[in-house]
C-alpha positions in Angstrom: -14.9 -14.8 -74.3 -12.9 -13.4 -71.4 -16.0 -12.8 -69.4 -17.2 -16.3 -69.9 -13.8 -17.7 -68.8 -13.9 -15.5 -65.8 -17.4 -16.6 -64.8 -16.5 -20.2 -65.3 -13.4 -19.9 -63.1 -15.4 -18.1 -60.4 -18.1 -20.8 -60.5 -15.6 -23.6 -60.3 -13.8 -22.0 -57.4 -17.1 -21.3 -55.6 -18.2 -24.9 -56.1 -14.8 -26.2 -54.9 -14.7 -24.0 -51.8 -18.4 -24.5 -51.1 -18.2 -28.2 -51.4 -15.2 -28.4 -49.2 -16.9 -26.4 -46.5 -20.1 -28.4 -46.9 -18.5 -31.8 -46.9 -15.5 -30.9 -44.7 -17.8 -29.6 -42.0 -19.5 -33.0 -41.6 -17.3 -35.3 -39.7 -17.8 -38.9 -40.2 -16.3 -41.3 -37.7 -16.2 -45.1 -37.6 -15.4 -45.0 -33.9 -18.1 -47.0 -32.1 -16.8 -46.6 -28.6 -18.7 -44.3 -26.2 -16.9 -41.1 -25.3 -14.6 -41.2 -22.3 -16.0 -39.7 -19.1 -12.7 -39.5 -17.2 -11.8 -36.1 -15.8 -9.1 -34.1 -17.5 -8.7 -31.9 -14.4 -7.4 -33.2 -11.1 -9.6 -30.7 -9.1 -11.8 -33.6 -8.0 -8.9 -35.2 -6.2 -7.7 -32.1 -4.4 -9.9 -32.4 -1.4 -8.4 -35.7 -0.3 -5.3 -34.1 1.3 -6.0 -31.4 3.9 -5.2 -27.9 2.8 -4.5 -26.9 6.3 -4.4 -28.5 9.7 -4.5 -26.2 12.7 -6.5 -24.7 15.5 -9.7 -22.7 15.6 -8.9 -19.3 17.0 -12.1 -17.4 16.4 -15.7 -18.0 15.4 -18.2 -15.4 14.2 -21.5 -15.4 12.3 -19.8 -15.9 8.9 -16.4 -17.5 9.3 -14.3 -19.8 11.5 -10.7 -18.6 11.6 -8.2 -21.5 11.5 -4.4 -20.9 12.1 -1.8 -23.5 11.0 0.3 -24.0 14.0 1.8 -27.1 15.8 0.3 -26.2 19.2 -2.8 -24.4 20.4 -0.7 -21.9 22.4 1.3 -21.0 19.2 -2.0 -20.6 17.3 -3.3 -18.2 20.0 0.0 -16.3 19.9 -0.2 -16.0 16.1 -3.7 -14.6 16.4 -2.3 -11.5 18.0 -0.6 -10.6 14.7 -3.1 -12.1 12.3 -2.0 -10.1 9.3 1.6 -11.4 9.5 0.4 -15.0 9.9 -1.9 -14.5 6.9 1.0 -13.2 4.8 2.8 -16.5 5.6 -0.3 -18.5 4.4 -1.0 -19.8 7.9 -4.5 -18.4 8.3 -7.7 -19.7 6.6 -11.2 -18.4 6.9 -13.7 -21.2 6.6 -17.4 -20.3 5.9 -19.7 -21.2 8.7 -22.3 -23.9 8.2 -25.3 -24.6 10.4 -24.1 -28.1 11.0 -20.7 -27.0 12.3 -20.1 -27.3 16.0 -16.6 -26.2 16.7 -15.1 -24.3 19.7 -12.1 -22.1 20.0 -9.1 -24.3 20.5 -10.3 -27.3 18.5 -7.7 -28.9 16.3 -9.2 -29.3 12.8 -8.2 -30.3 9.3 -9.6 -28.3 6.4 -10.2 -29.9 3.0 -11.0 -27.5 0.3 -11.3 -27.5 -3.5 -9.8 -24.0 -3.8 -9.1 -20.8 -1.8 -9.4 -17.1 -2.7 -6.3 -15.0 -3.2 -7.3 -12.6 -0.5 -5.4 -12.0 2.8 -6.4 -14.1 4.7 -7.4 -16.7 2.2 -11.0 -18.0 2.3 -11.8 -21.6 1.7 -14.2 -22.4 -1.2 -16.5 -25.4 -0.7 -14.6 -26.6 2.3 -15.0 -29.7 4.5 -13.7 -29.3 8.0 -13.0 -32.2 10.4 -12.3 -32.1 14.1 -9.1 -34.0 15.1 -9.5 -35.7 18.5 -6.2 -36.1 20.3 
C-alpha cells in the first residue's frame, strides 16, 4: 500500500511540475502592438559632439595624430613631449582613410563612437572634419 501511495505522489508531483514547465514556458500575450525599435543605448548619439578639436601634428601611413590645443604653436610644442600630452588625454590617433586629405597644421574636429584605452588613445570608427578659420 505504501508503495502505491509513493508512486501516486511521485506521479502527481511529476505531472504538476511537468505541466507547469510545459504551460509556463509558453508565453501568451494579448499585446498587438509591434515591438519598439528605439535604441536603449545612447552610443548612436555620441558622434554628434566632437570628441576632440585640435591640430594635426603628424601623418603616417596608418594614423593622423591630432593634439587638443588652442593654437597650432601650442600643439606643435606639445608634440615634443607626446607621452605627457597623451597622459593628459590631449592626443588622439585617427586611422587614415584613402579619402582623407589633411596636412600638418590643419585644425580638425574628430567625432568618434569610442576610443581605445591605450596611450595615446585611438579613435574607433571616426569622422574627421577640417575647420576653416
